[in-house]
LODREN-227278 format. One record per residue (C-alpha): z, x, y. Coordinates in Angstrom, 1 decimal. Layout:
residues N
c3 c1 c2
Z X Y $
...
This chain:
residues 266
c3 c1 c2
35.1 -30.2 8.9 $
33.0 -30.5 12.1 $
34.6 -27.4 13.5 $
34.0 -25.4 10.3 $
30.4 -26.4 10.4 $
30.0 -25.0 13.9 $
31.9 -21.8 13.1 $
30.2 -20.9 9.8 $
26.8 -22.1 8.9 $
26.6 -23.5 5.4 $
23.9 -25.0 3.2 $
23.4 -28.8 3.7 $
22.2 -31.2 1.0 $
21.1 -33.8 3.5 $
17.4 -34.4 4.0 $
16.1 -33.6 7.5 $
16.5 -36.7 9.7 $
14.4 -35.4 12.7 $
10.7 -35.5 12.4 $
10.5 -32.5 14.7 $
12.6 -30.3 12.4 $
10.7 -27.6 10.6 $
10.8 -27.7 6.8 $
12.4 -24.4 6.0 $
11.2 -24.3 2.4 $
7.5 -24.5 3.5 $
8.0 -21.6 5.9 $
9.8 -19.6 3.3 $
7.1 -20.3 0.7 $
4.4 -19.2 3.1 $
6.4 -16.1 4.0 $
6.7 -15.3 0.3 $
2.9 -15.7 0.0 $
2.3 -13.4 2.9 $
4.6 -10.7 1.5 $
2.9 -11.0 -1.9 $
-0.5 -10.7 -0.2 $
0.5 -7.5 1.6 $
1.7 -6.0 -1.7 $
-1.6 -6.9 -3.4 $
-3.7 -5.5 -0.5 $
-1.7 -2.3 -0.5 $
-2.5 -1.9 -4.2 $
-6.1 -2.6 -3.4 $
-6.1 0.1 -0.6 $
-4.5 2.6 -3.0 $
-7.2 2.0 -5.5 $
-10.1 2.0 -3.0 $
-9.1 4.7 -0.6 $
-6.5 6.9 -2.3 $
-8.1 6.9 -5.8 $
-4.9 5.7 -7.4 $
-5.7 4.1 -10.7 $
-4.6 0.4 -10.6 $
-6.3 -2.1 -12.8 $
-6.6 -5.0 -10.5 $
-8.5 -7.0 -13.1 $
-5.5 -6.8 -15.6 $
-3.9 -10.2 -16.3 $
-0.9 -9.4 -14.1 $
-2.8 -8.5 -10.9 $
-5.4 -11.2 -11.6 $
-2.8 -14.0 -11.8 $
-0.7 -12.5 -9.1 $
-3.7 -12.7 -6.7 $
-4.6 -16.2 -7.8 $
-1.0 -17.4 -7.2 $
-1.1 -16.0 -3.7 $
-4.4 -17.6 -2.9 $
-3.3 -20.9 -4.4 $
-0.1 -20.9 -2.5 $
-1.8 -20.4 0.9 $
-4.3 -23.1 0.2 $
-1.8 -25.6 -1.2 $
0.3 -25.0 1.9 $
-2.6 -25.8 4.2 $
-2.8 -29.3 2.6 $
1.0 -29.8 2.6 $
1.4 -28.7 6.2 $
-1.5 -30.7 7.5 $
0.0 -33.8 5.9 $
3.4 -33.2 7.4 $
1.8 -32.7 10.9 $
-0.3 -35.8 10.5 $
2.5 -38.1 9.6 $
4.8 -36.7 12.2 $
2.2 -37.2 14.9 $
1.7 -40.8 13.8 $
5.5 -41.4 14.2 $
5.4 -40.2 17.8 $
4.5 -42.4 20.7 $
0.8 -42.6 20.9 $
0.3 -42.8 17.1 $
-1.4 -39.4 16.7 $
-3.8 -39.9 19.5 $
-5.8 -36.7 20.0 $
-4.6 -35.2 16.7 $
-8.1 -34.8 15.3 $
-9.2 -32.6 18.3 $
-5.9 -30.7 18.0 $
-6.6 -29.9 14.4 $
-10.2 -29.2 15.1 $
-9.2 -26.6 17.7 $
-6.8 -25.0 15.2 $
-9.5 -25.0 12.6 $
-12.0 -23.3 14.9 $
-9.4 -20.7 15.8 $
-8.8 -19.8 12.2 $
-12.5 -19.9 11.4 $
-13.3 -17.7 14.4 $
-10.6 -15.2 13.4 $
-12.3 -15.0 10.0 $
-15.7 -14.4 11.6 $
-14.3 -11.6 13.8 $
-12.6 -9.9 10.8 $
-15.7 -10.1 8.8 $
-17.7 -8.6 11.6 $
-15.3 -5.7 12.0 $
-15.2 -5.0 8.3 $
-19.0 -4.8 8.1 $
-19.2 -2.6 11.2 $
-16.7 -0.2 9.7 $
-18.7 -0.1 6.5 $
-15.8 -1.4 4.4 $
-17.7 -4.3 2.8 $
-18.6 -7.8 3.7 $
-17.0 -11.2 4.0 $
-19.4 -14.1 4.3 $
-17.0 -16.9 3.6 $
-13.4 -15.7 3.0 $
-10.1 -17.4 3.1 $
-9.9 -17.8 6.8 $
-13.4 -19.3 7.0 $
-12.5 -21.7 4.3 $
-9.1 -22.7 5.8 $
-10.7 -23.2 9.2 $
-13.4 -25.5 7.9 $
-10.9 -27.3 5.6 $
-8.5 -28.0 8.5 $
-11.4 -29.9 10.2 $
-12.6 -31.6 7.1 $
-9.2 -32.7 5.8 $
-8.4 -35.1 8.6 $
-9.8 -38.3 7.0 $
-8.1 -37.5 3.7 $
-4.6 -37.0 5.1 $
-3.8 -40.7 5.0 $
-4.5 -40.9 1.2 $
-2.2 -40.1 -1.7 $
-3.6 -41.3 -5.0 $
-7.2 -41.7 -3.8 $
-7.2 -37.9 -3.2 $
-6.9 -37.4 -7.0 $
-10.3 -39.1 -7.3 $
-11.9 -36.7 -4.8 $
-10.2 -33.7 -6.5 $
-11.6 -34.9 -9.9 $
-15.1 -34.9 -8.3 $
-14.9 -31.7 -6.4 $
-13.4 -29.5 -9.1 $
-16.2 -30.0 -11.8 $
-18.8 -29.9 -9.0 $
-17.6 -26.5 -7.9 $
-18.1 -25.1 -11.5 $
-21.5 -26.7 -11.7 $
-22.5 -25.0 -8.4 $
-21.8 -21.6 -10.0 $
-24.5 -22.3 -12.6 $
-27.3 -22.8 -10.0 $
-29.6 -19.8 -9.8 $
-30.5 -18.4 -6.4 $
-31.5 -15.2 -4.6 $
-30.4 -16.5 -1.2 $
-27.1 -16.0 0.6 $
-27.5 -19.3 2.6 $
-25.4 -21.3 0.2 $
-22.6 -18.9 -0.8 $
-20.1 -20.9 1.3 $
-20.6 -23.8 -1.2 $
-20.2 -21.5 -4.2 $
-23.9 -21.0 -5.0 $
-24.3 -17.2 -5.2 $
-27.1 -14.7 -6.2 $
-26.6 -12.4 -9.1 $
-24.2 -9.5 -8.5 $
-22.7 -11.1 -5.4 $
-19.2 -9.5 -4.9 $
-17.8 -9.6 -1.4 $
-14.3 -8.4 -0.5 $
-13.0 -11.9 0.1 $
-14.7 -15.1 -1.2 $
-13.3 -18.6 -1.1 $
-16.2 -21.1 -1.7 $
-15.5 -24.4 0.1 $
-16.1 -27.0 -2.6 $
-13.6 -25.5 -5.1 $
-10.9 -24.5 -2.6 $
-11.1 -27.7 -0.6 $
-10.2 -29.5 -3.8 $
-7.0 -27.3 -3.8 $
-6.4 -28.3 -0.2 $
-6.5 -31.9 -1.3 $
-4.0 -31.2 -4.1 $
-1.7 -29.9 -1.3 $
-2.4 -33.2 0.6 $
-1.4 -35.1 -2.5 $
1.8 -33.1 -2.8 $
2.5 -33.5 0.9 $
2.1 -37.3 0.7 $
4.3 -37.4 -2.4 $
7.2 -35.1 -1.3 $
7.1 -35.4 2.5 $
6.4 -39.0 3.2 $
6.2 -39.7 7.0 $
6.8 -36.0 7.5 $
10.3 -36.0 6.1 $
11.6 -34.4 2.9 $
12.0 -37.0 0.2 $
14.3 -35.0 -2.0 $
17.7 -33.3 -1.5 $
17.6 -29.5 -0.8 $
20.3 -27.3 0.4 $
19.5 -25.6 3.7 $
19.4 -21.9 3.2 $
17.2 -21.2 6.3 $
19.9 -19.1 8.0 $
20.5 -16.9 5.0 $
18.7 -13.8 3.7 $
16.0 -13.6 2.4 $
15.0 -17.1 3.3 $
15.5 -16.5 7.1 $
13.2 -13.4 6.9 $
10.6 -15.2 4.8 $
10.7 -18.2 7.2 $
10.1 -15.9 10.1 $
7.1 -14.3 8.4 $
5.8 -17.7 7.3 $
5.8 -18.9 10.9 $
3.6 -15.9 11.9 $
1.4 -15.7 8.8 $
-1.9 -15.7 10.7 $
-0.9 -12.8 12.9 $
0.4 -10.8 9.9 $
-2.8 -11.5 8.0 $
-4.9 -10.1 10.9 $
-2.9 -7.0 11.5 $
-1.6 -6.0 8.1 $
-4.6 -4.2 6.7 $
-5.1 -1.9 9.8 $
-1.3 -1.1 9.5 $
-1.6 -0.3 5.8 $
-4.6 1.9 6.2 $
-2.9 3.7 9.1 $
0.1 4.4 6.9 $
-2.2 5.8 4.2 $
-3.8 8.0 6.8 $
-0.6 9.2 8.5 $
1.0 10.1 5.2 $
-2.1 11.9 4.0 $
-2.4 9.7 1.0 $
-6.0 8.8 2.0 $
-8.6 10.3 4.2 $
-11.0 7.7 5.6 $
-13.9 9.0 7.7 $
-14.0 6.3 10.2 $
-10.7 7.4 11.7 $
């Protein structure tokens, strides 16, 4: 049996025993989200630059986009929780973890700032507080919540209604858009107000503390990480930030090279 295991990889139903082992299903889920995001953005590019009629406000595209966004944000909470508990299990008890997470959050936030600056410079719209801004800030803010499970439900119950109330506040300023207080007609390319989506991050933290206690899977799941398409999705999931940064220039370049679209800034 042991020799067969070495010769031919096969799915295993045993929960991961090592706290250093990656949870393949999380990588695969993130990979599926990144593939879905590329598909959605390609549809957006076809509509915006190639004048292909695609009703992105139809129920299908609306819920498709929402499922992608929700997946990414839930995974932020789940992954942070796993990292937090695994750090606590190591020698040192997670010493320095907050600063490690803060550096990661600043990197993601800075990437969002850079992308927003480039977008505005190229005249392709604006991003004041998009998904990367929100994720970066959330990574930093989430640290004190990572230890909680049920208590996070209380915070979620406060933040969600608050986020909808903030939408009703009238303003002509852009100073508070990051909270969800927007002026009339505000329609950026990418907008993830912090109060609403941080509540979704906390839902991910609750899921992480429920299903991955101490950073280990608390349920049986066959290991398909070596099999297609899960191996490919896992690879994409591990490099999701890089793919997010480069995918739009690649998509636009494809439209240009194939002659489908003609953008003046190239």
